[in-house]
N, CA, C and O atoms as a Maestro MAE file, in Angstrom:
{
 s_m_m2io_version
 :::
 2.0.0
}

f_m_ct {
 s_m_title
 :::
 protein
 m_atom[268] {
  # First column is atom index #
  i_m_mmod_type
  r_m_x_coord
  r_m_y_coord
  r_m_z_coord
  i_m_residue_number
  s_m_chain_name
  s_m_pdb_residue_name
  s_m_pdb_atom_name
  i_m_atomic_number
  :::
  1 25 45.867 -48.666 26.938 1 A "MET " " N  " 7
  2 3 45.846 -47.324 27.126 1 A "MET " " CA " 6
  3 2 45.596 -47.128 28.615 1 A "MET " " C  " 6
  4 15 44.630 -47.407 29.325 1 A "MET " " O  " 8
  5 25 46.740 -46.577 28.857 2 A "VAL " " N  " 7
  6 3 46.741 -45.950 30.573 2 A "VAL " " CA " 6
  7 2 45.550 -44.686 30.688 2 A "VAL " " C  " 6
  8 15 45.201 -43.836 29.870 2 A "VAL " " O  " 8
  9 25 45.052 -45.014 32.252 3 A "ASN " " N  " 7
  10 3 44.065 -43.823 32.411 3 A "ASN " " CA " 6
  11 2 44.699 -43.611 33.610 3 A "ASN " " C  " 6
  12 15 44.827 -44.431 34.519 3 A "ASN " " O  " 8
  13 25 45.187 -42.195 33.565 4 A "ASN " " N  " 7
  14 3 45.966 -41.355 34.561 4 A "ASN " " CA " 6
  15 2 44.792 -40.351 35.056 4 A "ASN " " C  " 6
  16 15 45.162 -39.198 35.276 4 A "ASN " " O  " 8
  17 25 43.215 -40.694 35.287 5 A "GLU " " N  " 7
  18 3 42.614 -39.451 35.589 5 A "GLU " " CA " 6
  19 2 42.873 -39.197 37.170 5 A "GLU " " C  " 6
  20 15 43.110 -40.159 37.900 5 A "GLU " " O  " 8
  21 25 42.837 -38.284 37.520 6 A "LEU " " N  " 7
  22 3 42.617 -37.595 38.662 6 A "LEU " " CA " 6
  23 2 41.803 -36.920 39.062 6 A "LEU " " C  " 6
  24 15 41.647 -35.868 38.441 6 A "LEU " " O  " 8
  25 25 41.073 -37.130 40.037 7 A "VAL " " N  " 7
  26 3 39.324 -36.912 40.616 7 A "VAL " " CA " 6
  27 2 39.919 -35.550 41.646 7 A "VAL " " C  " 6
  28 15 41.056 -35.781 42.058 7 A "VAL " " O  " 8
  29 25 39.461 -34.483 42.015 8 A "ILE " " N  " 7
  30 3 40.042 -33.639 42.975 8 A "ILE " " CA " 6
  31 2 38.352 -33.231 43.277 8 A "ILE " " C  " 6
  32 15 37.587 -32.979 42.347 8 A "ILE " " O  " 8
  33 25 38.012 -33.218 44.432 9 A "GLU " " N  " 7
  34 3 37.114 -32.478 44.965 9 A "GLU " " CA " 6
  35 2 37.175 -31.341 45.218 9 A "GLU " " C  " 6
  36 15 38.177 -31.041 45.867 9 A "GLU " " O  " 8
  37 25 36.295 -30.284 44.900 10 A "LEU " " N  " 7
  38 3 36.204 -29.048 45.242 10 A "LEU " " CA " 6
  39 2 35.774 -28.630 46.905 10 A "LEU " " C  " 6
  40 15 34.716 -28.740 47.525 10 A "LEU " " O  " 8
  41 25 37.090 -28.120 47.267 11 A "LEU " " N  " 7
  42 3 36.104 -27.745 48.506 11 A "LEU " " CA " 6
  43 2 35.520 -26.216 48.672 11 A "LEU " " C  " 6
  44 15 35.523 -25.583 47.616 11 A "LEU " " O  " 8
  45 25 35.089 -25.617 49.667 12 A "PRO " " N  " 7
  46 3 34.236 -24.997 50.200 12 A "PRO " " CA " 6
  47 2 34.565 -23.735 49.469 12 A "PRO " " C  " 6
  48 15 35.683 -23.287 49.722 12 A "PRO " " O  " 8
  49 25 33.892 -23.114 48.682 13 A "ASP " " N  " 7
  50 3 34.548 -21.667 48.168 13 A "ASP " " CA " 6
  51 2 35.541 -21.717 47.443 13 A "ASP " " C  " 6
  52 15 36.025 -20.654 47.054 13 A "ASP " " O  " 8
  53 25 36.217 -23.158 46.998 14 A "GLU " " N  " 7
  54 3 37.008 -23.263 46.197 14 A "GLU " " CA " 6
  55 2 37.574 -22.843 44.586 14 A "GLU " " C  " 6
  56 15 37.603 -23.882 43.927 14 A "GLU " " O  " 8
  57 25 37.960 -21.829 43.883 15 A "TYR " " N  " 7
  58 3 37.982 -21.708 42.635 15 A "TYR " " CA " 6
  59 2 38.994 -21.402 42.283 15 A "TYR " " C  " 6
  60 15 39.797 -20.711 42.910 15 A "TYR " " O  " 8
  61 25 39.175 -22.041 40.822 16 A "TRP " " N  " 7
  62 3 40.112 -22.675 39.863 16 A "TRP " " CA " 6
  63 2 40.815 -21.364 38.790 16 A "TRP " " C  " 6
  64 15 40.042 -20.590 38.225 16 A "TRP " " O  " 8
  65 25 42.003 -21.268 38.646 17 A "TRP " " N  " 7
  66 3 42.522 -20.867 37.272 17 A "TRP " " CA " 6
  67 2 43.286 -20.701 36.806 17 A "TRP " " C  " 6
  68 15 44.104 -20.113 37.512 17 A "TRP " " O  " 8
  69 25 43.786 -20.985 35.349 18 A "GLY " " N  " 7
  70 3 44.616 -21.651 34.697 18 A "GLY " " CA " 6
  71 2 44.268 -21.794 33.436 18 A "GLY " " C  " 6
  72 15 43.332 -21.173 32.934 18 A "GLY " " O  " 8
  73 25 45.298 -22.976 32.555 19 A "GLY " " N  " 7
  74 3 44.721 -24.111 31.698 19 A "GLY " " CA " 6
  75 2 45.367 -22.895 30.014 19 A "GLY " " C  " 6
  76 15 46.406 -22.872 29.355 19 A "GLY " " O  " 8
  77 25 44.205 -22.187 29.972 20 A "ARG " " N  " 7
  78 3 44.188 -21.524 28.652 20 A "ARG " " CA " 6
  79 2 43.951 -19.450 28.912 20 A "ARG " " C  " 6
  80 15 43.007 -18.876 29.456 20 A "ARG " " O  " 8
  81 25 44.821 -19.029 28.472 21 A "VAL " " N  " 7
  82 3 44.379 -17.928 28.310 21 A "VAL " " CA " 6
  83 2 43.326 -17.391 27.688 21 A "VAL " " C  " 6
  84 15 42.780 -16.403 28.178 21 A "VAL " " O  " 8
  85 25 42.912 -17.914 26.602 22 A "ALA " " N  " 7
  86 3 41.846 -17.618 25.955 22 A "ALA " " CA " 6
  87 2 40.155 -17.925 26.761 22 A "ALA " " C  " 6
  88 15 38.991 -17.621 26.500 22 A "ALA " " O  " 8
  89 25 40.569 -18.365 27.382 23 A "ASP " " N  " 7
  90 3 39.513 -18.927 28.420 23 A "ASP " " CA " 6
  91 2 39.325 -18.038 30.077 23 A "ASP " " C  " 6
  92 15 38.629 -18.379 31.033 23 A "ASP " " O  " 8
  93 25 40.051 -17.062 29.958 24 A "GLY " " N  " 7
  94 3 39.884 -16.028 30.831 24 A "GLY " " CA " 6
  95 2 38.423 -15.614 31.085 24 A "GLY " " C  " 6
  96 15 38.087 -15.334 32.236 24 A "GLY " " O  " 8
  97 25 37.489 -15.557 30.021 25 A "ARG " " N  " 7
  98 3 36.100 -15.166 30.614 25 A "ARG " " CA " 6
  99 2 35.277 -16.001 31.214 25 A "ARG " " C  " 6
  100 15 34.143 -15.680 31.570 25 A "ARG " " O  " 8
  101 25 36.049 -17.717 31.451 26 A "SER " " N  " 7
  102 3 35.141 -18.550 32.196 26 A "SER " " CA " 6
  103 2 35.760 -19.034 33.325 26 A "SER " " C  " 6
  104 15 35.394 -20.015 33.972 26 A "SER " " O  " 8
  105 25 36.892 -18.186 33.592 27 A "MET " " N  " 7
  106 3 37.827 -18.352 34.862 27 A "MET " " CA " 6
  107 2 36.933 -17.022 36.113 27 A "MET " " C  " 6
  108 15 36.741 -15.823 35.910 27 A "MET " " O  " 8
  109 25 36.608 -17.766 37.199 28 A "PRO " " N  " 7
  110 3 37.216 -18.828 38.153 28 A "PRO " " CA " 6
  111 2 36.452 -20.233 37.639 28 A "PRO " " C  " 6
  112 15 35.231 -20.153 37.506 28 A "PRO " " O  " 8
  113 25 37.036 -21.388 37.372 29 A "TYR " " N  " 7
  114 3 36.553 -22.210 37.086 29 A "TYR " " CA " 6
  115 2 35.894 -23.314 38.518 29 A "TYR " " C  " 6
  116 15 36.643 -23.701 39.415 29 A "TYR " " O  " 8
  117 25 34.570 -23.627 38.464 30 A "GLY " " N  " 7
  118 3 34.052 -24.244 39.838 30 A "GLY " " CA " 6
  119 2 33.049 -23.350 40.313 30 A "GLY " " C  " 6
  120 15 32.612 -23.428 41.461 30 A "GLY " " O  " 8
  121 25 32.547 -22.248 39.235 31 A "THR " " N  " 7
  122 3 31.434 -21.533 39.607 31 A "THR " " CA " 6
  123 2 30.088 -22.151 38.562 31 A "THR " " C  " 6
  124 15 28.908 -21.800 38.593 31 A "THR " " O  " 8
  125 25 30.832 -23.309 37.549 32 A "SER " " N  " 7
  126 3 29.472 -23.464 36.661 32 A "SER " " CA " 6
  127 2 30.452 -24.608 36.010 32 A "SER " " C  " 6
  128 15 31.647 -24.398 36.220 32 A "SER " " O  " 8
  129 25 30.139 -25.786 35.251 33 A "LEU " " N  " 7
  130 3 30.366 -26.886 34.515 33 A "LEU " " CA " 6
  131 2 31.121 -26.220 33.091 33 A "LEU " " C  " 6
  132 15 30.520 -25.493 32.300 33 A "LEU " " O  " 8
  133 25 32.549 -26.631 32.954 34 A "PHE " " N  " 7
  134 3 33.522 -26.217 32.059 34 A "PHE " " CA " 6
  135 2 34.116 -27.134 31.698 34 A "PHE " " C  " 6
  136 15 34.069 -28.029 32.541 34 A "PHE " " O  " 8
  137 25 34.868 -27.472 30.549 35 A "ARG " " N  " 7
  138 3 35.707 -28.951 30.265 35 A "ARG " " CA " 6
  139 2 36.627 -28.086 28.880 35 A "ARG " " C  " 6
  140 15 36.191 -27.185 28.164 35 A "ARG " " O  " 8
  141 25 37.821 -28.651 28.849 36 A "VAL " " N  " 7
  142 3 38.598 -28.088 27.775 36 A "VAL " " CA " 6
  143 2 39.471 -29.113 27.662 36 A "VAL " " C  " 6
  144 15 39.583 -29.847 28.644 36 A "VAL " " O  " 8
  145 25 40.181 -29.360 26.602 37 A "ASP " " N  " 7
  146 3 41.278 -30.726 26.286 37 A "ASP " " CA " 6
  147 2 42.592 -29.582 25.979 37 A "ASP " " C  " 6
  148 15 42.665 -28.759 25.066 37 A "ASP " " O  " 8
  149 25 43.492 -29.838 26.995 38 A "LEU " " N  " 7
  150 3 44.751 -28.682 26.080 38 A "LEU " " CA " 6
  151 2 45.508 -29.319 25.557 38 A "LEU " " C  " 6
  152 15 46.530 -28.817 25.090 38 A "LEU " " O  " 8
  153 25 45.186 -30.880 25.457 39 A "ALA " " N  " 7
  154 3 45.966 -31.593 24.267 39 A "ALA " " CA " 6
  155 2 45.543 -31.205 22.695 39 A "ALA " " C  " 6
  156 15 46.319 -30.845 21.810 39 A "ALA " " O  " 8
  157 25 44.344 -31.351 22.615 40 A "ALA " " N  " 7
  158 3 43.566 -31.009 21.526 40 A "ALA " " CA " 6
  159 2 43.794 -29.636 21.135 40 A "ALA " " C  " 6
  160 15 44.542 -29.456 20.173 40 A "ALA " " O  " 8
  161 25 43.212 -28.501 21.789 41 A "SER " " N  " 7
  162 3 43.472 -27.484 21.384 41 A "SER " " CA " 6
  163 2 43.965 -26.495 22.061 41 A "SER " " C  " 6
  164 15 43.450 -26.564 23.177 41 A "SER " " O  " 8
  165 25 44.991 -25.220 21.988 42 A "SER " " N  " 7
  166 3 45.293 -24.273 22.734 42 A "SER " " CA " 6
  167 2 44.610 -22.911 22.554 42 A "SER " " C  " 6
  168 15 44.770 -21.847 23.151 42 A "SER " " O  " 8
  169 25 43.697 -23.316 21.421 43 A "GLY " " N  " 7
  170 3 42.534 -21.882 21.302 43 A "GLY " " CA " 6
  171 2 43.253 -20.554 20.625 43 A "GLY " " C  " 6
  172 15 42.937 -19.369 20.737 43 A "GLY " " O  " 8
  173 25 44.127 -21.050 20.025 44 A "ALA " " N  " 7
  174 3 45.401 -20.180 19.355 44 A "ALA " " CA " 6
  175 2 45.691 -19.116 19.960 44 A "ALA " " C  " 6
  176 15 45.732 -17.989 19.466 44 A "ALA " " O  " 8
  177 25 45.875 -19.379 20.903 45 A "ASN " " N  " 7
  178 3 46.763 -18.699 22.287 45 A "ASN " " CA " 6
  179 2 47.370 -19.294 23.303 45 A "ASN " " C  " 6
  180 15 47.469 -20.521 23.267 45 A "ASN " " O  " 8
  181 25 47.755 -18.759 24.113 46 A "GLN " " N  " 7
  182 3 48.667 -19.363 25.118 46 A "GLN " " CA " 6
  183 2 47.967 -20.503 25.869 46 A "GLN " " C  " 6
  184 15 46.781 -20.339 26.155 46 A "GLN " " O  " 8
  185 25 48.798 -22.034 26.335 47 A "ALA " " N  " 7
  186 3 48.088 -22.645 26.870 47 A "ALA " " CA " 6
  187 2 49.254 -22.944 28.334 47 A "ALA " " C  " 6
  188 15 50.402 -22.508 28.418 47 A "ALA " " O  " 8
  189 25 48.654 -23.650 29.180 48 A "CYS " " N  " 7
  190 3 49.931 -24.581 30.318 48 A "CYS " " CA " 6
  191 2 49.230 -25.368 31.229 48 A "CYS " " C  " 6
  192 15 48.413 -24.940 32.044 48 A "CYS " " O  " 8
  193 25 49.578 -26.573 31.069 49 A "PRO " " N  " 7
  194 3 48.920 -27.586 32.046 49 A "PRO " " CA " 6
  195 2 49.456 -27.164 33.390 49 A "PRO " " C  " 6
  196 15 50.328 -27.764 34.017 49 A "PRO " " O  " 8
  197 25 48.642 -25.723 33.875 50 A "LEU " " N  " 7
  198 3 49.047 -25.845 35.309 50 A "LEU " " CA " 6
  199 2 47.259 -25.162 35.832 50 A "LEU " " C  " 6
  200 15 46.461 -24.433 35.241 50 A "LEU " " O  " 8
  201 25 47.236 -25.692 36.890 51 A "LEU " " N  " 7
  202 3 45.845 -24.979 37.453 51 A "LEU " " CA " 6
  203 2 46.069 -24.759 38.957 51 A "LEU " " C  " 6
  204 15 46.611 -25.587 39.690 51 A "LEU " " O  " 8
  205 25 45.549 -23.432 39.390 52 A "VAL " " N  " 7
  206 3 45.896 -22.786 40.706 52 A "VAL " " CA " 6
  207 2 44.717 -22.898 41.300 52 A "VAL " " C  " 6
  208 15 43.836 -22.852 40.441 52 A "VAL " " O  " 8
  209 25 44.368 -23.000 42.170 53 A "SER " " N  " 7
  210 3 43.101 -22.678 43.064 53 A "SER " " CA " 6
  211 2 43.528 -21.914 44.257 53 A "SER " " C  " 6
  212 15 44.622 -21.888 44.822 53 A "SER " " O  " 8
  213 25 42.190 -21.170 44.569 54 A "SER " " N  " 7
  214 3 42.006 -20.032 45.644 54 A "SER " " CA " 6
  215 2 42.559 -20.623 47.135 54 A "SER " " C  " 6
  216 15 42.893 -19.835 48.019 54 A "SER " " O  " 8
  217 25 42.610 -21.849 47.291 55 A "LYS " " N  " 7
  218 3 43.015 -22.387 48.567 55 A "LYS " " CA " 6
  219 2 44.111 -22.731 48.363 55 A "LYS " " C  " 6
  220 15 44.381 -23.552 49.240 55 A "LYS " " O  " 8
  221 25 45.015 -22.584 47.652 56 A "GLY " " N  " 7
  222 3 46.431 -22.881 47.933 56 A "GLY " " CA " 6
  223 2 46.908 -24.149 47.289 56 A "GLY " " C  " 6
  224 15 48.077 -24.471 47.501 56 A "GLY " " O  " 8
  225 25 45.991 -25.083 46.361 57 A "ARG " " N  " 7
  226 3 46.381 -26.189 45.745 57 A "ARG " " CA " 6
  227 2 46.570 -25.988 44.082 57 A "ARG " " C  " 6
  228 15 46.005 -25.137 43.395 57 A "ARG " " O  " 8
  229 25 47.481 -26.969 43.654 58 A "TYR " " N  " 7
  230 3 47.411 -26.537 42.402 58 A "TYR " " CA " 6
  231 2 47.280 -27.854 41.633 58 A "TYR " " C  " 6
  232 15 47.057 -28.861 42.304 58 A "TYR " " O  " 8
  233 25 47.396 -27.972 40.265 59 A "VAL " " N  " 7
  234 3 47.635 -29.543 39.088 59 A "VAL " " CA " 6
  235 2 48.750 -28.986 38.561 59 A "VAL " " C  " 6
  236 15 48.887 -27.769 38.442 59 A "VAL " " O  " 8
  237 25 49.716 -29.945 38.173 60 A "TRP " " N  " 7
  238 3 50.792 -29.559 37.424 60 A "TRP " " CA " 6
  239 2 51.123 -30.690 36.638 60 A "TRP " " C  " 6
  240 15 51.316 -31.748 37.237 60 A "TRP " " O  " 8
  241 25 51.259 -30.644 34.973 61 A "SER " " N  " 7
  242 3 51.912 -31.689 34.311 61 A "SER " " CA " 6
  243 2 52.970 -31.334 33.131 61 A "SER " " C  " 6
  244 15 53.018 -30.320 32.435 61 A "SER " " O  " 8
  245 25 53.796 -32.473 33.121 62 A "GLU " " N  " 7
  246 3 54.405 -32.019 31.790 62 A "GLU " " CA " 6
  247 2 53.721 -32.232 30.565 62 A "GLU " " C  " 6
  248 15 54.107 -31.678 29.535 62 A "GLU " " O  " 8
  249 25 52.728 -32.995 30.590 63 A "GLU " " N  " 7
  250 3 52.262 -33.303 29.508 63 A "GLU " " CA " 6
  251 2 50.755 -32.163 29.788 63 A "GLU " " C  " 6
  252 15 50.401 -31.673 30.860 63 A "GLU " " O  " 8
  253 25 49.851 -31.939 27.879 64 A "PRO " " N  " 7
  254 3 48.853 -31.144 28.576 64 A "PRO " " CA " 6
  255 2 47.645 -32.365 28.830 64 A "PRO " " C  " 6
  256 15 47.645 -33.514 28.389 64 A "PRO " " O  " 8
  257 25 46.645 -31.701 29.683 65 A "PHE " " N  " 7
  258 3 45.533 -32.719 30.424 65 A "PHE " " CA " 6
  259 2 44.462 -31.759 29.823 65 A "PHE " " C  " 6
  260 15 44.455 -30.620 29.355 65 A "PHE " " O  " 8
  261 25 43.415 -32.916 30.096 66 A "ALA " " N  " 7
  262 3 41.850 -32.625 29.901 66 A "ALA " " CA " 6
  263 2 41.238 -31.834 31.550 66 A "ALA " " C  " 6
  264 15 41.556 -32.161 32.693 66 A "ALA " " O  " 8
  265 25 40.460 -30.934 31.180 67 A "PHE " " N  " 7
  266 3 39.955 -30.782 32.764 67 A "PHE " " CA " 6
  267 2 38.665 -29.932 32.751 67 A "PHE " " C  " 6
  268 15 38.087 -29.672 33.807 67 A "PHE " " O  " 8
  :::
 }
 m_bond[267] {
  # First column is bond index #
  i_m_from
  i_m_to
  i_m_order
  :::
  1 1 2 1
  2 2 3 1
  3 3 4 2
  4 3 5 1
  5 5 6 1
  6 6 7 1
  7 7 8 2
  8 7 9 1
  9 9 10 1
  10 10 11 1
  11 11 12 2
  12 11 13 1
  13 13 14 1
  14 14 15 1
  15 15 16 2
  16 15 17 1
  17 17 18 1
  18 18 19 1
  19 19 20 2
  20 19 21 1
  21 21 22 1
  22 22 23 1
  23 23 24 2
  24 23 25 1
  25 25 26 1
  26 26 27 1
  27 27 28 2
  28 27 29 1
  29 29 30 1
  30 30 31 1
  31 31 32 2
  32 31 33 1
  33 33 34 1
  34 34 35 1
  35 35 36 2
  36 35 37 1
  37 37 38 1
  38 38 39 1
  39 39 40 2
  40 39 41 1
  41 41 42 1
  42 42 43 1
  43 43 44 2
  44 43 45 1
  45 45 46 1
  46 46 47 1
  47 47 48 2
  48 47 49 1
  49 49 50 1
  50 50 51 1
  51 51 52 2
  52 51 53 1
  53 53 54 1
  54 54 55 1
  55 55 56 2
  56 55 57 1
  57 57 58 1
  58 58 59 1
  59 59 60 2
  60 59 61 1
  61 61 62 1
  62 62 63 1
  63 63 64 2
  64 63 65 1
  65 65 66 1
  66 66 67 1
  67 67 68 2
  68 67 69 1
  69 69 70 1
  70 70 71 1
  71 71 72 2
  72 71 73 1
  73 73 74 1
  74 74 75 1
  75 75 76 2
  76 75 77 1
  77 77 78 1
  78 78 79 1
  79 79 80 2
  80 79 81 1
  81 81 82 1
  82 82 83 1
  83 83 84 2
  84 83 85 1
  85 85 86 1
  86 86 87 1
  87 87 88 2
  88 87 89 1
  89 89 90 1
  90 90 91 1
  91 91 92 2
  92 91 93 1
  93 93 94 1
  94 94 95 1
  95 95 96 2
  96 95 97 1
  97 97 98 1
  98 98 99 1
  99 99 100 2
  100 99 101 1
  101 101 102 1
  102 102 103 1
  103 103 104 2
  104 103 105 1
  105 105 106 1
  106 106 107 1
  107 107 108 2
  108 107 109 1
  109 109 110 1
  110 110 111 1
  111 111 112 2
  112 111 113 1
  113 113 114 1
  114 114 115 1
  115 115 116 2
  116 115 117 1
  117 117 118 1
  118 118 119 1
  119 119 120 2
  120 119 121 1
  121 121 122 1
  122 122 123 1
  123 123 124 2
  124 123 125 1
  125 125 126 1
  126 126 127 1
  127 127 128 2
  128 127 129 1
  129 129 130 1
  130 130 131 1
  131 131 132 2
  132 131 133 1
  133 133 134 1
  134 134 135 1
  135 135 136 2
  136 135 137 1
  137 137 138 1
  138 138 139 1
  139 139 140 2
  140 139 141 1
  141 141 142 1
  142 142 143 1
  143 143 144 2
  144 143 145 1
  145 145 146 1
  146 146 147 1
  147 147 148 2
  148 147 149 1
  149 149 150 1
  150 150 151 1
  151 151 152 2
  152 151 153 1
  153 153 154 1
  154 154 155 1
  155 155 156 2
  156 155 157 1
  157 157 158 1
  158 158 159 1
  159 159 160 2
  160 159 161 1
  161 161 162 1
  162 162 163 1
  163 163 164 2
  164 163 165 1
  165 165 166 1
  166 166 167 1
  167 167 168 2
  168 167 169 1
  169 169 170 1
  170 170 171 1
  171 171 172 2
  172 171 173 1
  173 173 174 1
  174 174 175 1
  175 175 176 2
  176 175 177 1
  177 177 178 1
  178 178 179 1
  179 179 180 2
  180 179 181 1
  181 181 182 1
  182 182 183 1
  183 183 184 2
  184 183 185 1
  185 185 186 1
  186 186 187 1
  187 187 188 2
  188 187 189 1
  189 189 190 1
  190 190 191 1
  191 191 192 2
  192 191 193 1
  193 193 194 1
  194 194 195 1
  195 195 196 2
  196 195 197 1
  197 197 198 1
  198 198 199 1
  199 199 200 2
  200 199 201 1
  201 201 202 1
  202 202 203 1
  203 203 204 2
  204 203 205 1
  205 205 206 1
  206 206 207 1
  207 207 208 2
  208 207 209 1
  209 209 210 1
  210 210 211 1
  211 211 212 2
  212 211 213 1
  213 213 214 1
  214 214 215 1
  215 215 216 2
  216 215 217 1
  217 217 218 1
  218 218 219 1
  219 219 220 2
  220 219 221 1
  221 221 222 1
  222 222 223 1
  223 223 224 2
  224 223 225 1
  225 225 226 1
  226 226 227 1
  227 227 228 2
  228 227 229 1
  229 229 230 1
  230 230 231 1
  231 231 232 2
  232 231 233 1
  233 233 234 1
  234 234 235 1
  235 235 236 2
  236 235 237 1
  237 237 238 1
  238 238 239 1
  239 239 240 2
  240 239 241 1
  241 241 242 1
  242 242 243 1
  243 243 244 2
  244 243 245 1
  245 245 246 1
  246 246 247 1
  247 247 248 2
  248 247 249 1
  249 249 250 1
  250 250 251 1
  251 251 252 2
  252 251 253 1
  253 253 254 1
  254 254 255 1
  255 255 256 2
  256 255 257 1
  257 257 258 1
  258 258 259 1
  259 259 260 2
  260 259 261 1
  261 261 262 1
  262 262 263 1
  263 263 264 2
  264 263 265 1
  265 265 266 1
  266 266 267 1
  267 267 268 2
  :::
 }
}
């Protein structure tokens, strides 16, 4: 099994959006602990393996991922 884990340290005052539309109430990420696996469930809603930060950074994948 290949571990493609990527660890991104949050920058000061950085917040993240994306993943699943159903998690909109939990956004922006970075204010509290949050975990979701896009491969396991789309939350009966729209999902996209894309995260965008308030500091202009992003994470995108062709495959669903957990974050």
